[in-house]
DRENSEKOL-43302 format. One record per atom (N, C-alpha, C): residue in one letter; y, x negated, z. Coordinates in steps of 0.02 Angstrom, whole numbers, plus 32768, in hexadecimal, padded with zeros to 4 digits. Layout:
N
AYXZ
...
//
This chain:
450
X1FA3093F2251
X1FD009182227
X1FF6094721F8
X2038094421F6
X205D097121CA
X204F09632181
X204F09982159
X204209902111
X207A096A20F0
X2067094020C0
X209A091A209C
X20C00948206D
X21010940206B
X212B0969203F
X212009531FF7
X211E09841FCC
X211409741F84
X2151094F1F69
X2144091E1F3E
X217B08F91F20
X21A009261EEF
X21E209221EEE
X2209094C1EC0
X21F9093B1E78
X21F2096E1E50
X21E409631E09
X2224095A1DE2
X221F09381DAA
X225A092D1D80
X2272096F1D63
X22B3097B1D61
X22CC09BA1D44
X22B709C11CFB
X22A809FE1CE8
X22930A0D1CA4
X22CE0A261C7A
X22D80A061C41
X230E0A191C13
X22EE0A361BD4
X23000A731BC4
X22E50A951B88
X231B0A981B52
X230C0A7D1B17
X233A0A801ADE
X231D0AB21AAC
X23450AE51A9C
X232F0B191A6E
X234D0B0B1A29
X23250AF019FC
X233D0AE119B8
X23460A9719AD
X232B0A7E1975
X232D0A371966
X23560A251929
X238C0A4B191D
X23BA0A3A18E6
X23E80A0218FB
X242409FF18DC
X245409CA18EB
X245E09C21936
X247809F71956
X248C09F3199C
X244F09E619C9
X24180A0919BD
X23DE0A0119E6
X23BF09BC19DF
X23B909A319A2
X239C09611996
X23C7092B19B7
X2409092E19AB
X243408FA19C8
X243608FD1A14
X243309391A30
X2431093F1A79
X23F3091D1A95
X23B9092C1A77
X237A090E1A8E
X237B08C21A84
X239308AD1A49
X239508661A38
X23BF083F1A6A
X23F9085A1A7B
X242608371AAA
X240F083F1AF2
X23ED08751B03
X23D2087B1B46
X239F08431B52
X237808331B1F
X234707FD1B26
X236A07BB1B35
X23A607B31B1B
X23CC07761B26
X23EB07741B6C
X240607AD1B82
X242D07AD1BC0
X240407BB1BFF
X23CC07DD1BF9
X23A307EC1C34
X237A07B01C4A
X237707A51C8B
X234C07711CA5
X2304078A1CA3
X22D4075C1CA5
X228D076F1CA4
X227D079D1CDF
X226007D71CCF
X224D08061D03
X228508301D1E
X22C208281D03
X22FB084D1D1E
X22F908971D0A
X22DC08A61CD1
X22D508EB1CBA
X229E08EF1C86
X2284092A1C7C
X225009371C4A
X226F09641C15
X2273094C1BD7
X229509701BA1
X2261098D1B72
X226909CE1B63
X223D09F01B33
X22680A101AFC
X22580A021ABE
X227B0A1F1A85
X224C0A4E1A60
X22620A8C1A54
X22390ABE1A32
X22590AD119F0
X22330ACC19BA
X224B0ADE1978
X220E0AEE194C
X22120B211922
X21D90B2F18F5
X21D00AFA18BF
X22040AD418B0
X21FF0AA0187E
X21F90A5C189F
X21D60A2D1880
X21CC09EB189F
X220309B9188F
X223A09D01876
X226F09A31861
X22B409C21866
X22E609971865
X232C09AB185F
X234109A31816
X236109D517FA
X237709D217B4
X23BF09B817B1
X23CA09841789
X240E096B177E
X242C09931745
X244D09CA1755
X246109FB1724
X249209E216EE
X24BF09B316FD
X24EA099A16C7
X24C5097D168B
X2485096C1694
X245F094F165D
X243909831635
X243B09C21649
X241409F51625
X242A09FB15DC
X246B09FA15CB
X247D09FD1584
X246009C3155C
X245C0987157A
X2440094E1556
X23F409531551
X23D509761580
X238D09841579
X238209B2153E
X23AD09E51537
X23A90A1214FD
X23AE09EA14BC
X23DC09BB14BA
X23E80994147D
X23B5095E1471
X238B094F14A3
X235A091A149B
X237608D514AA
X23B108D114C8
X23CE089114D9
X23B30876151B
X239608A21544
X2378088E1583
X233408AF1588
X23020889159C
X22BF08A415A8
X22C308D515E3
X22A3090E15DB
X22A80943160E
X2295092B1654
X22600904165A
X224A08ED169C
X227C08BE16BC
X22A7089E1695
X22D7086F16B0
X2315089116CB
X231D08D216BE
X235608F716D7
X23470919171A
X230C090C1735
X22FA09271777
X22E608ED17A4
X22ED08F917E6
X22DF08C41817
X22A908DE1846
X227108BB184A
X223808D01872
X224908D018BD
X2239090818DE
X2242090C1927
X221308DB194B
X21D308DE193A
X21A108B7195F
X21A9086C1954
X21BF08581919
X21C60810190D
X220107F21933
X223708181939
X227407FB1954
X22860813199B
X2263084519B4
X226D085B19F9
X222E08471A21
X222B08091A33
X21EE07ED1A51
X21E308041A99
X221908121ABE
X221308231B05
X2218086E1B11
X222408941ADD
X222C08DC1AE2
X21EB08FF1AD1
X21DA09331AF8
X219F095B1AE9
X21B1098B1AB0
X219109841A78
X219F09AD1A3D
X216E09E81A3C
X21880A241A38
X215D0A5F1A35
X216A0A8419F3
X21360A8A19CB
X213B0AB1198E
X21330AFB19A1
X21670B21199A
X21640B6719AD
X21AA0B8519AF
X21AD0BC119CD
X21EC0BE519D1
X21F90BFB1A19
X22370BF51A2E
X224B0C121A6E
X225D0C5B1A61
X22350C881A7C
X223F0CCF1A6F
X22770CEC1A99
X22780CDB1AD9
X22AB0CF51B06
X22BE0CBF1B39
X22FA0CC71B54
X23100C9D1B8C
X232C0CCB1BC2
X230E0CC81BFD
X23280CEB1C37
X23450CB71C66
X23860CA91C5B
X23A20C711C80
X23A90C801CCB
X23B10CBE1CDB
X23B50CCE1D23
X23760CB91D47
X233D0CBB1D24
X22FD0CA51D41
X22EB0C5E1D2A
X23160C411CFF
X23090C001CE1
X22C30BFD1CC2
X22B60C301C9A
X22760C361C79
X227F0C471C2F
X225A0C241C05
X225A0C321BBD
X22140C471BA9
X22100C711B76
X21D00C841B5A
X21C80C611B17
X21940C381B12
X21890C0F1AD6
X214A0C261AB2
X21510C301A71
X21170C3E1A46
X21030BFD1A25
X20CD0BDF1A3C
X20B70B9F1A22
X20950BA819DE
X20A30B7C19AF
X20850B80196D
X20390B7E1972
X20190BAE1951
X1FD00BB11951
X1FB30BD7198B
X1FDC0BED19BA
X1FC40C1219F5
X1FE70C5619F7
X1FC10C8B19F9
X1FDE0CCE19FA
X1FFB0CDE1A3F
X20330D021A3D
X20510D181A7C
X207E0CE31A99
X20AE0CF81AC1
X20DD0CCA1AE0
X20C50CB41B25
X20DA0C771B38
X20CA0C5C1B7A
X210B0C4B1B9E
X210A0C551BDF
X21450C471C08
X214E0BFC1C11
X218E0BE71C11
X219F0BA11C1B
X21D90B9E1C4D
X21CD0B7C1C86
X22010B761CB9
X222A0B371CAB
X226C0B3E1CB0
X22980B051CA4
X22CD0B021CDB
X22F00ACA1CDC
X23290AC11D0A
X236C0AC41CE5
X236C0AAA1CA7
X23A80AAC1C7D
X23920AC31C38
X23BA0AEF1C19
X23AC0B051BD6
X23E50AF31BA8
X23D40ADB1B6C
X24050AC91B39
X23F50AF11AFB
X24200B1F1AE8
X24130B4A1AAF
X24390B301A72
X24140B151A42
X24310AF91A05
X24090B1519C9
X24050B5719C6
X23DA0B771994
X23F80B78194E
X24360B611946
X24530B5B1903
X24680B9D18E5
X246C0B9E18A3
X24840BD8187E
X24550BEA1845
X245D0C26182C
X24370C3E17F2
X24690C5817BE
X24510C631782
X247C0C7E174D
X24960CC31760
X24D60CCE1755
X24F30D101762
X24FC0D33171F
X24DD0D6D1719
X24E30D9416DC
X25030DD716EB
X25130DFB16B7
X25320E3D16BD
X25030E6F169A
X250A0EAF16AA
X24DC0EE0168B
X24EC0EEE1642
X24E60EB9161A
X24F10EBF15D2
X24AE0ECD15B2
X24A80F02158C
X24670F13156D
X244A0ED91546
X240B0ECA1553
X23E70E97152D
X23EA0E51154A
X241B0E411575
X24210DFD158E
X23E50DE915B7
X23CF0E1415E5
X23960E03160F
X23560DF815E7
X23510E1915AD
X23150E141584
X23180DDB1552
X23540DCA153A
X23590D9B1502
X23750D571514
X23A00D521545
X23C30D131553
X23990CE5157F
X23AE0CA71581
X238F0C7515AC
X23C80C4E15CE
X23BF0C3E160E
X23F20C191633
X23ED0BCF1626
X24170BA91649
X24150B601644
X24240B421688
X23F90B5416B9
X24020B3D16FD
X23CB0B0D1713
X23950B0A16ED
X235E0ADE1701
X233E0ABC16C5
X23130A8C16D3
X22F70A62169E
X22C90A8A1670
X22A80ABD168C
X227B0AE61663
X22A30B0D162E
X22DD0B261641
X23080B4A1612
X23220B1B15DB
X23380AE015EF
X23510AB015BE
X231B0A9D158B
X22DE0A9315A4
X22A70A821578
X22970ABB1548
X229B0AF81562
X228C0B321538
X22C10B3A1501
X23000B311511
X23350B3514DE
X23290B0214A8
X23190AC514BC
X230B0A90148B
X22D00AA3145F
X229A0ABA147E
X225F0ACD1457
X226D0B051426
X22940B35143B
X22A40B6E140F
X22CB0B5613D2
X22FA0B2913DC
X23200B0F13A3
X22F20AEB1372
X22C70AC0138C
X229A0A9A1361
X22680AC8133C
X224B0AF71361
X221B0B261342
X223D0B51130E
X227A0B68131C
X229E0B9112EC
X22AE0B6C12AC
X22BE0B2B12B2
X22C80B031275
X22880AFF124C
X224F0AF6126E
X220F0AF3124B
X22020B341225
X220E0B6C1246
X22010BAD1226
X22310BB911ED
X22710BAD11FA
X22A40BBB11C7
X229A0B911188
X22810B541191
X22770B281157
X22440B441126
X221A0B72113C
X21E80B901111
X22000BD010EF
X223B0BE81100
X22530C2810E9
X22890C2210B3
X228D0C56108C
X22C60C5B105D
X23020C751083
X233D0C6C1067
X237A0C841086
X23760CCF1091
X238D0CE610CC
X238A0D2D10DB
X23970D3A1124
X23930D791138
X23A50D8D117C
X23790D6B11B1
X23380D6511A4
X230C0D4811D7
X231A0CFE11E0
X23270CDB11A9
X23380C9411B0
X237B0C8B11D3
X23AB0CB611C4
X23EC0CB211E6
X23E40CBD1231
X23B90CEB1243
X23AE0CF9128A
X23910CBB12AE
X23610C9B128D
X23430C6012AB
X23730C2612B2
X23A30C221284
X23D20BE91283
X24170BFB129F
X241A0C3212C4
X24590C4512E6
X244F0C3B1330
X247A0C11134E
X24730BFE1394
X24B20C1213BA
X24A90C3113F4
X24E10C4E1418
X24E10C351460
X251C0C251479
X25270C1614BF
X255B0C4614DA
X254E0C641513
X257D0C911533
X259A0C6F1570
X25DB0C641570
X25FC0C4215A8
X261C0C011593
X265E0BFC159D
X26830BC11586
X26980B9215BD
X26740B9115F5
X26800B5F1628
X26620B1D1613
X26620AEC1642
X26480AAA1631
X25FF0AAE161B
X25D60AD31640
X258F0AD6162F
X25850AF315E9
X25A90B2915D9
X25A10B491599
X25B90B1E155F
X25F30AFE1568
X260E0AD51532
X25E20A981525
X25CB0A77155B
X25A00A3D1551
X255F0A50152F
X25410A871545
X25030A9E1526
X250E0AAF14DC
X25440AD314CF
X25540AE8148B
X255D0AAB145D
X25830A7A1474
X25910A3F144C
X25520A151441
X25290A0F1475
X24EB09E8146E
X24B90A0B1440
X24B70A4D1443
X248B0A731416
X24A20A6913CE
X24E30A6A13C3
X24FE0A5E1380
X24EE0A181368
X24F309E81395
X24E409A21385
X249B099B1371
X246E09BB1396
X242609B81386
X241909D81342
X24360A131336
X242A0A3612F7
X24430A0C12BB
X247C09ED12C2
X249709C4128C
X24690988127E
X244E096C12B4
X2421093312AC
X23DF0948128A
X23C70983129B
X2387099A1280
X238809A51235
X23C209B41219
X23C609C611D2
X23AB098F11A4
X23B0095011BA
X23970919118F
X234C091D1185
X2329094111B2
X22E1094711AD
X22CB0988118B
X22FA09B11178
X22EA09F2115A
X230F09F91117
X22F509DF10E1
X231809E010A1
X23240A261085
X22FF0A58109D
X230A0A9C1084
X23430AC010A8
X235F0AA010DC
X23960ABF1102
X23D60A9610FA
X240F0AB810FB
X24500A9610F5
X247B0AA51133
X24B10A811139
X24DF0A8A1171
X24F80AD21174
X25060AEF113B
X25210B33113A
X24EE0B68114D
X24AE0B561150
X247A0B871163
X24780B9211AF
X24940B6311D5
X248F0B65121E
X24D10B7F123B
X24CB0BAF1269
X25070BD01285
X25080BCB12D1
X25420BB912EB
X254B0BB31334
X25860BDD134B
X257A0C041381
X25AF0C2F139C
X25B10C2713E8
X25EC0C1C1403
X25F70C1D144B
X26250C57145C
X26110C7F148D
X26370CBB149F
X26560CB214E3
X26980CB714E7
X26BC0CAE1525
X26ED0CE8152F
X26E80D091569
X27110D441576
X275A0D331583
X27670CF5159B
X27AC0CE115AA
X27CE0CC6156B
X280E0CB71572
X28350CA01539
X28300C55152E
X28090C311557
X28010BE9154E
X27BE0BD4156C
X27AA0B98155B
X276C0B7D1576
X277B0B4915AB
X27490B3515D0
X274D0AFD15FF
X278C0AFD162A
X27920B2B165A
X27CF0B2F1682
X27DD0AF016AB
X27AB0AC316B3
X27B60A8616DA
X27E00A5216B4
X27E90A5B1673
X28110A2B164C
X28520A4B1636
X28800A23161D
X28C00A3D1606
X28B80A6815C8
X28E90A9215BA
X28E70ABC157F
X28E40A91153F
X29070A591540
X29070A2C1506
X28C10A1114F9
X289F09FB152E
X285B09E11527
X282C0A171510
X28320A53152D
X28070A8B151A
X28100A9D14D1
X284E0A9C14B8
X285B0AAB1472
X283C0A761445
X283D0A37145C
X281E0A011435
X27D30A0D142E
X27B30A231464
X276C0A301463
X275B0A671431
X27820A9E1433
X27760AD61406
X277E0ABF13BD
X27B20A9713AF
X27BD0A7E136B
X27850A501355
X276D0A261383
X273709F71372
X26F70A1E1362
X26E80A51138A
X26AC0A79137E
X26B20A9E133C
X26ED0AB6132D
X26F70ADB12EE
X26EB0AAD12B2
X27010A6E12B7
X26F50A3E1281
X26AB0A301278
X26840A3912AD
X263D0A2C12AB
X26140A6B129B
X26370AA01288
X26140ADD1274
X25FC0B0712AE
X261E0B0312E7
X260C0B2A1322
X26470B551336
X26400B961331
X26780BC4133B
X267D0BDA1383
X26B90BD7139F
X26C70BEE13E3
X26ED0C3013DF
X26D10C6413FD
X26F00CA613FE
X27140CB01441
X27560CA81442
X277C0CB11480
X27920CFA1487
X27A10D0D14C6
X27B50D5314D4
X27830D8414B8
X27440D7214BE
X270E0D9B14A0
X26D70DA614D3
X26C10DE414D8
X268C0DF51506
X264C0E0714E0
X26140DF614FE
X25D40E0A14E2
X25C60E5114FB
X25BD0E7F14CC
X25B20EC514DE
X25680ED714E0
X25400EB714B5
X24F90EC614B2
X24D30E8C1490
X24950E8214A8
X24690E511488
X24240E6F147E
X24210EB01478
X23E10ED31472
X23BC0EBB1433
X237E0EA6143D
X23550E8F1404
X236E0E5113E3
X239B0E2C1404
X23B70DEF13E7
X23F20DFC13B9
X24080E3B13B5
X24440E4B138D
X24800E4A13BB
X24AE0E1C13B0
X24E80E1513DB
X25220E3E13BF
X253F0E6713E9
X25790E8E13D7
X25B30E781404
X25EA0E6313E4
X26230E481408
X265C0E7A140C
X26880E70143D
X26C10E9C1445
X26F20E96140B
X26ED0E5F13E5
X27180E5513AB
X27020E7E136F
X26C80E9E1375
X26AD0EC4133E
X267A0E9E1315
X26740E5D1321
X26430E3412FD
X25FC0E421316
X25CD0E3712EB
X25870E4212FD
X255B0E1312D4
X25290DF612F6
X24F90DCB12D3
X24BB0DC612FF
X24850DAE12E1
X24460DA81305
X24360D5F1314
X24150D55134D
X24030D111362
X23C10D121387
X239B0CDC137E
X235C0CD413A1
X23630CA813DF
X239D0C8713E7
X23A90C5B1420
X23ED0C6C143E
X23EC0C8D1478
X24290CA0149C
X24280C7F14E0
X24570C5114EB
X24590C2B152A
X24920C471555
X24810C5A1593
X24B20C7915C0
X24CB0C4515F3
X250C0C3715F2
X252A0C081623
X256A0C261641
X256E0C681641
X25AD0C891654
X25B20C9616A0
X25A10C6416C7
X25AC0C6A170E
X256E0C621739
X25790C531778
X25430C4C17A8
X25540C7417E7
X25220C801810
X252D0CA11850
X24FE0C821883
X25110C8718C2
X24E80C6C18F8
X24A20C8B18F6
X24710C641907
X242C0C7E1905
X24260CBC1931
X240D0CF31914
X24080D32193B
X23DC0D2C1979
X23B50CF6197E
X238B0CEC19B8
X23B10CF019FA
X23F10CDB19FA
X24160CD71A39
X241C0D1A1A5C
X24120D501A37
X24150D921A56
X23D50DA01A80
X23A50D741A7B
X23690D7A1AA4
X236F0D521AE5
X23AB0D3E1AF5
X23B80D1B1B34
X23E50D471B5F
X23E90D351BA0
X24170D591BCB
X24590D341BD3
X24650D041BA5
X24A50CE11BA2
X24D80D0A1B7B
X25180D001B8A
X254C0D2A1B6B
X25570D171B22
X25560D4A1AF7
X25630D411AAF
X25A50D621A9F
X25D20D3D1A7D
X26140D581A6C
X26110D841A2F
X264B0D9E1A1A
X264E0DD119E5
X262E0DBC19A3
X26310D7C1993
X26160D641953
X25CD0D4E1958
X25AD0D5D1990
X25660D4F1996
X25550D0919AD
X25880CE319C5
X257C0CA019DC
X257A0C9E1A28
X25580C6C1A43
X25590C631A8C
X259D0C4C1AA2
X25BA0C6E1AD3
X25FC0C5B1AEC
X25F60C1A1B12
X26240BEC1B06
X26200BA91B23
X26620B921B40
X265D0B671B72
X26950B441B8F
X26A00B041B66
X26DB0AE61B65
X26E50AA81B3F
X26B50A701B54
X26990A741B90
X26690A411BA7
X26230A4F1B8C
X261D0A831B63
X25DE0A961B43
X25AE0ABB1B73
X25C80AD11BAC
X25A10AFC1BD8
X25AB0B441BC4
X25770B6C1BCA
X257D0BB31BBB
X25AA0BD61BEE
X25CC0C0A1BD8
X25F50C311C05
X25E10C7A1C01
X25F10CA01C36
X25E10CE71C36
X261A0D0F1C18
X26160D511C1A
X26480D7C1BFA
X268D0D731C18
X26920D5C1C56
X26D30D511C76
X26EC0D0A1C6D
X26C60CE11C4A
X26DA0C9C1C3E
X26C50C6C1C74
X269B0C831CA3
X26820C571CD8
X26470C2E1CBE
X26450BF01CD4
X260F0BC31CBE
X25CC0BDA1CDA
X259A0BDB1CAF
X25560BEC1CC3
X25320BAA1CD4
X251E0BA11D12
X24FF0B611D25
X24BF0B541CFE
X24B60B151CEA
X24770AFC1CCC
X24680B1A1C87
X249A0B351C66
X24920B501C22
X24C50B301BF4
X24AD0B141BBC
X24D80AEE1B8E
X24CD0B071B47
X24FD0AFA1B1C
X24F60B0D1AD6
X25230AE01AAB
X25110ADB1A6B
X25390AB31A3C
X25240AC419F5
X254D0AAF19C5
X253C0AB9197F
X25500AFE1966
X25320B11192E
X25460B4E190B
X25380B8E1932
X250C0B8B1963
X24FA0BC6198A
X252D0BD619C0
X255D0BA819CA
X258B0BAE1A03
X25D30BB819ED
X25F90BD81A1A
X26410BE11A11
X26640BB01A40
X266C0B721A29
X268A0B3E1A51
X26D50B3A1A42
X27010B411A75
X27490B3C1A69
X275B0AFA1A49
X27850AFB1A16
X279A0ABE19F4
X27DC0AA81A12
X27DA0A761A3E
X28150A5E1A61
X28430A351A34
X282A0A2219F9
X285309F919CC
X28860A2319A6
X287D0A6519A5
X28AB0A901980
X28990A991937
X28620A7B1920
X284E0A7F18DA
X281A0AB618CE
X28080ADB1901
X27D30B0D18FA
X27EA0B4C18D7
X27BC0B7A18D0
X27CA0BBB18B2
X27C40BEF18EA
X27FA0C1318F7
X27F90C43192E
X27F40C231971
X28050BE11974
X28030BBE19B3
X27C00B9D19C3
X278F0BA41995
X274C0B8919A1
X27390B56196B
X270A0B2B197D
X26F20AF9194E
X26CE0B1B1914
X26DB0B0418D8
X26BA0B21189D
X26720B08189B
X26440B2F187D
X25FE0B1A187A
X25F20AE61844
X25F70AA71857
X25E80A721827
X25C50A38184A
X25AD0A081822
X258509D1183D
X25AE09A4186A
X25EE09981859
X2617096D1882
X2617098318CA
X262209C418D5
X262509DE1919
X25E009DE193A
X25AD09F41915
X256A09F91933
X255109B6194B
X255B09811923
X2544093F1936
X256909251974
X25AB092B1972
X25D3091119AA
X25C9093A19E9
X25C1097C19E1
X25B309A51A1C
X257009921A3B
X253E09851A10
X24FC09721A2A
X250009311A52
X252609011A39
X252D08C11A5D
X254F08CB1AA0
X258508F21AA2
X25A808FE1AE1
X257E09281B10
X255A09591AF5
X253109851B1E
X24FE095C1B45
X24DF092B1B25
X24AE09011B47
X24CF08DC1B81
X250A08C11B76
X252D089E1BAC
X253F08CD1BE5
X2555090A1BD4
X2568093A1C07
X252C09511C30
X24F4095C1C10
X24B809711C34
X24A3093B1C66
X24A308FD1C50
X249208C61C7C
X24C308C11CB6
X250408CA1CA6
X253708C71CDB
X252C08FE1D0E
X251A093A1CF6
X251009711D25
X24D309651D51
X249E09471D35
X246309381D5E
X247309051D94
X24A308D91D86
X24B508A41DB6
X24EF08B81DE2
X250708F61DD9
X253F090C1E02
X258108EE1DEE
X258608D71DB1
X25C408B91D97
X25EA08ED1D6E
X262808DD1D5C
X2652090B1D37
X2640090D1CED
X264909481CCF
X263B09501C88
X267D094F1C62
X267909431C20
X26B5093E1BF7
X26B809791BC6
X26F5098B1BB3
X26FE09BF1B80
X26F709A11B3B
X26E009CB1B0C
X26D809B51AC7
X271B09B61AA3
X272C097E1A84
X276A09781A5E
X275D094C1A21
X2769096819E6
X275E094119A9
X278D09581972
X27B309291957
X27DC0938191D
X27B3092B18DE
X27B8095718AC
X2790094D186F
X27A0090C184C
X276C08ED1830
X277408AD180E
X278508B517C4
X278F08F317AF
X279A09001768
X275E0923174A
X27620930170B
X272D095316E8
X271A092D16A9
X26DA0927169C
X26C309031661
X268A092A1642
X2689092B15FF
X2655095215DC
X263F092D159E
X25FE0932158F
X25E309171550
X25DB094F151E
X25F0094314E0
X25EF097714AD
X25C509621471
X258F093E147E
X256609241447
X257208DA143F
X254708B91419
X254B08711411
X2590085A13FA
X25B008301423
X25F008131411
X262D083E141D
X26250879143B
X265E08A61446
X265E08BC148F
X269808B614AF
X269E08CC14F4
X26E608DA1506
X26F008F51543
X27330901155D
X273508EC15A6
X276E08D315BC
X277A08C21602
X27BE08DC1616
X27C308F91652
X280309131669
X280C090016B3
X284308E016C2
X285608D21708
X28A108E0170E
X28B009161733
X28F6092D1738
X2911093816F1
X2946091516DE
X2963091F169C
X294708F01668
X291C08C3167D
X28FF0893164F
X28C208B1162C
X28C508B615EB
X288D08CF15C4
X2877089C1590
X2837088E158E
X281B085F155E
X27E508831536
X27E6087A14F5
X27B4089C14CB
X2793086A149C
X2759087C1482
X273808531450
X27040823146D
X26FC07EA144C
X26C807BA145C
X26D0079C14A2
X270D078A14B5
X2718076C14F7
X2703079C152E
X271707DB1527
X2704080D1559
X26B90817155B
X269708111522
X264E08181521
X262E07DF1548
X264607A21540
X262C076A1568
X263A077515B2
X2675079115C2
X2686079E1608
X265607D31625
X2646080515FD
X261608391613
X25D2081B1622
X25B907F315F4
X257807D515FE
X257807A41638
X25AD077D163D
X25B1074D1674
X25B3076F16B8
X25DC07A316BD
X25E207C616FE
X25A107E61712
X2584080F16E6
X2548083416F8
X250A080716FC
X250907D216D3
X24D107A416D8
X24CE0782171C
X250907751738
X250C0756177B
X2508078A17B2
X251A07C817A3
X251C07FC17D7
X24D7081817E7
X24A8081817B8
X2466083317C6
X2447080917FE
X242B08291831
X24130803186B
X23D507D8185C
X23D107A11880
X239C076E1880
X23A107401843
X239707001851
X239906CF181B
X236006D917EA
X232806F21802
X22EF06FF17D6
X2304072E179E
X2328076517AF
X233D0794177C
X237607781751
X23A40754176E
X23DA07361747
X23BE07091711
X238D06E01723
X236F06B116F3
X234C06D716BB
X2327070C16CC
X230507331699
X233707531668
X236E076D1683
X239F078E1658
X23C1075C162A
X23DB07251646
X23FE06F4161C
X23CE06D415EA
X239006C715FE
X235F06AB15CF
X235106DC1596
X234C071C15A8
X2341074F1574
X237907511542
X23B7074C155A
X23F0074C152C
X23ED071014FD
X23DA06D61518
X23D7069A14EE
X23A106A214B8
X236706BB14CC
X233106C4149A
X234206FA1468
X2365072E147D
X237B0761144D
X23AB07431419
X23D507151430
X240306F41401
X23DD06C913CF
X23AA06A713E8
X2384067913BC
X2352069E1390
X233206D213AC
X22FB06F41388
X230D0739136F
X23490751137F
X23610794136E
X233F07C8139B
X235E0802139F
X2345083413CE
X2303085213B7
X22DC086713E9
X229B088513DB
X22A408CE13C7
X227E08E51396
X2285092A137F
X224309511387
X2218093A13B4
X21D8095C13BE
X21E1099813EC
X21C509D113D7
X21C50A0D1401
X21860A0E142D
X218F0A24146B
X21550A2B1497
X21470A7514A6
X215A0AA01477
X21520AE81481
X21090AFC148A
X20DB0AD5146C
X20940AE61471
X20790AE214B8
X209D0AC114E6
X20830ABC152A
X20840AFE154F
X20A30B311533
X20A20B731552
X205D0B94154A
X20360B7B151B
X1FF20B951510
X1FC20B5A1510
X1FBA0B381548
X1F940AF91549
X1F490B02153B
X1F2E0B3F1545
X1EE60B4A153B
X1ED60B6B14F7
X1F090B7414CD
X1EFE0B98148F
X1EC80B781464
X1ECE0B371458
X1E9E0B15142D
X1E580B18144C
X1E540B0A148D
X1E130B0B14AE
X1DF30B5014AB
X1E1A0B8414BA
X1E000BC814BA
X1DEA0BDD1473
X1E0E0BC61441
X1E000BD913FB
X1DBB0BBF13E6
X1DAC0B8213FA
X1D6F0B6213E0
X1D370B5C1413
X1D450B711451
X1D100B6C1484
X1CD60B9B1473
X1C990B82147D
X1C5E0BAC1470
X1C590BE414A3
X1C500C20148B
X1C490C5A14B7
X1C000C6814C5
X1BF10C781502
X1BAC0C871514
X1B980CC914F5
X1B590CCE14E1
X1B3F0D0C14C5
X1B1B0D3314FB
X1B2E0D711503
X1B0F0D9C1536
X1AD40DC31517
//
């Protein structure tokens, strides 16, 4: 009797990275794939997707840190979630090496389709002191740390007499005048102003805020008129914006600027750019000059000659996706949430179409405008020539992002938090002590006598 042929197994889809693009791709694959049509595995060292537009509000205490992230395991019910890192991808062999959390050494993983959505990391320059003193604002841990530092510094400064050390503790610096930098800067200022009511020994004039921007204007996504309004508003709130100014050194927390100014700070937040995750150089997929995976408009990877690489896909900040709308920079989509989310949704549809032998679609998206929150009751909105500032724009910011964060569970938590903050006022508790969770126990634990 002839042996029975083995039943074909479902194709394996590997998603590298669970940020915007990776999460949305997995989420929508669960919707579009039929039962048993494919097996999807998502690998990420973190158990959640971070909704980065909310990080400034996490710093300010307007949003609970846990509510600005979306759990992979809770919301990706049909996807195999792997806590770990993809060390290498050998696409010619369709093999990835995965380092599983808690297990030493990498293990081989065979796949049929790979989706690389590893995201971006902070891009810095070889400025003395930055690597030692600054902190980024790309993830929830960084946002929480910035908030804790502000609160702890207020506690320390309240015990001191006026002088250099107190000035250092109460001087806060942001480097980078893009959307992320301006929102963080404004929310930090908003938090500091709010805190003063609880510190009778400190005054408004004791607290200093500086934003350093190398270009001649901030927020290139908005009109010059809107950008000027933001600078003027911040100046009225005691937050100085240094335009056409470069940071030359931050050694020991002493900032030296190209303008000749110098001051010391204990909190330096770096938001002056991002770059594709360097991990992509550990793959045999083609990386273009700026370190991003080269992509076709259909979100398929391409080789150095522009030929499509079968069964390899990419999206989000790690990719160089041509912007067919004409609104891109250098002909490519800019690294922002609007593109990452929409690319993830289309990527899922295209992967399913390719599995079924159907045609795939090119990515095309015109920007919906730009909106930013600048502290309680202050915001800006820009769409083409239409610019809105103040309270209305702030409501538009909260409405847009409150609805944009994925899953109704998270939307409800965010909106409910805003309501309770309005009724009960913002929380000012620092959680800095969680960095030493065993300190109290170790201090008082009985030691054995030898």
